[in-house]
C-alpha positions in Angstrom: 105.7 103.0 103.5 104.3 101.7 106.8 100.8 102.3 108.1 100.5 105.3 110.4 98.2 105.9 113.3 96.4 103.5 115.6 95.3 100.1 114.4 91.6 99.6 113.7 89.6 98.0 116.4 86.4 95.8 116.2 83.9 98.6 117.2 85.1 101.6 115.2 82.9 104.8 115.3 83.0 105.6 111.6 79.8 107.6 111.2 79.4 111.2 112.1 76.1 113.0 112.7 75.4 116.6 113.2 72.3 117.5 115.2 70.5 120.7 116.1 69.0 121.2 119.6 67.5 124.0 121.6 69.3 125.7 124.5 67.5 123.6 127.2 68.4 120.3 125.5 72.0 121.5 125.1 72.2 122.3 128.8 70.7 119.0 129.8 73.2 117.1 127.6 76.1 119.1 129.1 74.9 118.5 132.6 74.7 114.7 132.0 78.2 114.8 130.5 79.5 116.5 133.6 77.6 114.3 136.0 78.8 111.1 134.4 82.2 112.4 133.3 81.7 111.2 129.7 81.8 112.8 126.3 78.7 114.0 124.5 78.9 111.2 121.9 79.0 108.5 124.5 76.0 110.0 126.4 74.0 110.1 123.1 74.9 106.5 122.4 73.8 105.5 125.9 70.5 107.3 125.4 69.8 105.5 122.1 70.6 102.2 123.7 68.3 103.0 126.7 65.4 103.8 124.3 65.9 100.4 122.6 66.0 98.6 126.0 63.0 100.4 127.4 60.9 100.2 124.2 58.8 103.1 125.4 56.3 102.6 122.6 55.8 98.9 123.6 55.7 97.8 120.0 58.2 96.6 117.4 59.8 99.6 115.8 62.1 97.6 113.6 64.9 97.6 116.1 65.9 94.4 117.7 68.9 93.4 119.9 70.8 91.8 117.1 74.1 93.2 115.9 72.8 95.5 113.1 69.8 96.8 115.1 67.2 95.6 112.6 64.8 92.7 112.6 65.5 89.8 110.3 61.8 89.7 109.2 
């Protein structure tokens, strides 16, 4: 029997998270999705990456720009 479906890529999204949010946050997320014409999951990934780049707390939070997201220390 042959394999069915699409072949696996290099950057598969295998993990699923469910989150709870208030009405205002939901509306903001939906507005960003509409504005940027992107799905919710992609907008959330963008937000997480922006937090990492901005490092709003100006300290090492255990995340680095390596592949797995953690410091080697």
